[in-house]
N, C-alpha and C positions, 0 to 999 in steps of 0.2 A: 504494500500500500504506500502510495506517495504522500508527501506532506500536503496539508491543507493550509491556506493562507487567507482566512476571512479577515476583512478589514476591521470588523468589530469582534474582538477575541474573547471578551469576558463571558458572553453567553455560552460559547463553545466549552470553555473551561468549567462553567457551572454544570452544564449537562453531563460532561464526562465524569465529574465528581459525583453527581447524583446517580448516574448509572453504576459507578463503581460501588457506592455505598449500598444500593439496593440489590445489586447482583452478587457481591462478594463479601460485604462486611455486615451482613445481618439486617439490613434495612428492609422494611416491609412495603415501602412505597413503590410507585411506578418507576421504571427505568427507561421507558419509551412512551412517546405520546400516542394519541389515538391511532390505531393501526387497522387497516381494512380487514374485515372478516368475511364480508360477502355483500351481495346486493340483490334486489329483486325489482322487476319493473311491473307496474300496474298500468297497462295500456288504457284501460277504461277511464281512469282518473288522471292520466297523463302525469304520473308521479313515479319516482324511483326511491326506494328505501335503501339506504347505505348503512350497513352494520359494522361496528368496530369491535375488536377483540376485547371482551370483558375481562379475560384472565390477565391480559397485559395492562389493562387499566388499573388493576389492583385496588379497587375501591374508588377510583377516580370517576369523573363524569365529563362527558363531551360538552364543550362549550363552543359558541360561535361568536367571535369578535365582530363588532360593527364593521361593515364594509359598504362600499358604494353600490347599492342595489340597482340604481338607475343605470350604471355602467356594467352591472353584473360582474363585479370584481370579487367573485367568490372563489376563484382559482379552480372551480369545477367545470370541466369541459366534457362534452359528449360527442362522440364521433357519429356522423351520419352518412359517410361515404366510405364503403368498404375498400375502395382502392387505396385509401390512405392509412390502412391499419399497418402498424409496424411495432414489433416488440423488441427488436435489437437494432439500435442505431450506433453508428461509429463515425469518426471523423477521419477523412483520408489525409495522408501526408501531403504537404504542399508540393506542387509540381512547378517547374520553372515557368514563370509568366502567369501563374494562376494562384488562387487561394485554396486553402483546404475546403472540402465540402462535406456536409453531412450526408451519409448514405444509409440506406436500410440494409442490414446484413441478413435479413430473412431470405430463405431459399426461394420464396415465391414473390419477392419484391418486384413491383412494376418498374419499368424504365431503367432497368439495370441498377436498381437501388437508389436512384436519385431522390433526394429528400428536399422539401421546402419547409422551413420553419421547424418548430419543435414536433418531432414525431409525426410529421405530415409528409408522406412519401409521394412524390410526383415528378414532374418534368422540369428541367431548367428552361423556363419559358423566355428567358432573356438572352440565351445564347452566349457562347464564348466562355473560356475558362475564367474564373474569378468574378463572374457576374452573379447577381443576386438570384437565388432560387425562388420559385413561386411559393406562396404561403399556404398551400393546401387548398386550392380553390376547386378541387375535383377534377383534375386532368390526369390522364394516363398517357405517357409518351409512346410513340412508335420506336422501334429499334433504330439505332443509328444507321443511316444509309445515305445514298447520293441525294435523296430528297429530304435530308434532315432539316434544311432551312425552311422548306415548305411545311414540314411537320411542326417545327417550332412556331411558325407563324400561326398555324391553325390552333395549336395549343394555347398560344397567347390570347387569341380571340375567345376561345372557350373559357379560359380562366377569367377573362374580364366580365363574362356574363353569368357567372355562377357564384354561389355563396361559399362560405368557409366550410371545410370538411369537419372542423371541430366547432361546436356551438357552446358558448358559455351559458350556464344555467344557474338559476337562483336557488339558494337554500331556503326552503319553505318553512320548515319546522325542525325540532330536534327533541330527543329525550336524552337520558344519561348515556346510552350506548348506540343511538341511531340518529341519523338525520334524514330528512325527506327532501328530495330535489323536485323542483317544478319543471316539467318537460314541455310546457306549452310552447316554448321558443323553438322547439324542433319542427313545429308546423306539420305534425303528423308523421314525420320520418321516424323509422324505428331506430332506437339507440343501439349502436354496434360496439361501443367501447366507452370507458369512463376513465378520466385521469384527473388527478388533483395535484396542483403545485408541481407538475412534472415538466422538467426542462426549465427554460427561462420564463418564470412567471412574474418578471419585474413589472410588467404592465398591469397585471391583474391582482397583485398583492401590495405593491408599494404605492405611496402617495403619487397622484398624477402630476404634481408639480415638482417631482424629484428631478434634479439636474443630472446630466449625463455623467458627471464625475462624482456625484454624491452616492454614498452607500445606502442601500435599502436596509432599514433596521431589521435585524433578525426577528423571526416570529411574527412577520407582518401578515401572513396568510391567516384566514379566519378561524380555522379549526384548532382547538387546543384542549388540554385537560385542565379543568378548573381547579383541581386539587393539587396536582403536581406542578402545574404551570408549563408543562412540556407541550410543544407544538405538535400538530398532527403530522404523521409521516406521509410524504408524497407517495402516490401509487398510480399504477396503470393497469387496467384489467379489461379484457375483452368481455363482451356480453353475449352469452350463448344461451338460447332458449329462455331468455328473460332473466338470467342470473349472471353474476360476475364469475368469470373464469380467470383466476390469477395466473401470473407468469411465474413459472418455477424459478427458485425453490419455494416461493410463497404459495400457500394453498388456501383457497377460499372455501370455507365450510358454510355454504348458504343455509343449510339446515331448516328449510321451510318447505 
């Protein structure tokens, strides 16, 4: 494991000390924040119930910090386009004259694994090495060929006319171990995957007036444990038959 260099270091030290105490030195409190246990979709009410592991909470309770509901800054996003599902992303080494690129390492990744934005796999709609990738607008690229320029132009046009593959949703209600998500923003599209604070969630967790060189305060995302004070753990899960299917080694025990 390599070193980590957070700009604000005190919260990291506090969490490590808290985990050490409760894991190895007889403490009975939580050593991890709310951790995904499973989920279930109620299509009739356009809601999704997300459950957190009560054993890991160790007597704690899930809380939701105030966030900008108008901008849906809940850090909860739901996938509505199957072409953009990816569970293994990686960054390519830089090649002469170009920047590194995010790619999907899944065996079935479209467009030779090209990705746009956080975990949104698609086509490089701007062309050229080092150009910005598309942000998950629902485009699948053709294989590179002599007509790649035409394919890129077509993909660009398609991207301009479609919505995001990942839709931010609001947290409607909560209990000590569950939250309920409002799926009305999906406009009837079936939810295909769910992610929370996964990747760069600067725009959805940090204050909107944060400058480009300013640090986002740790624990800015809304889910936390009101007893231990620990923030909710980021997660990514596919939704299969209306339930969360976690990515190994994590196991979702949907139990309903």
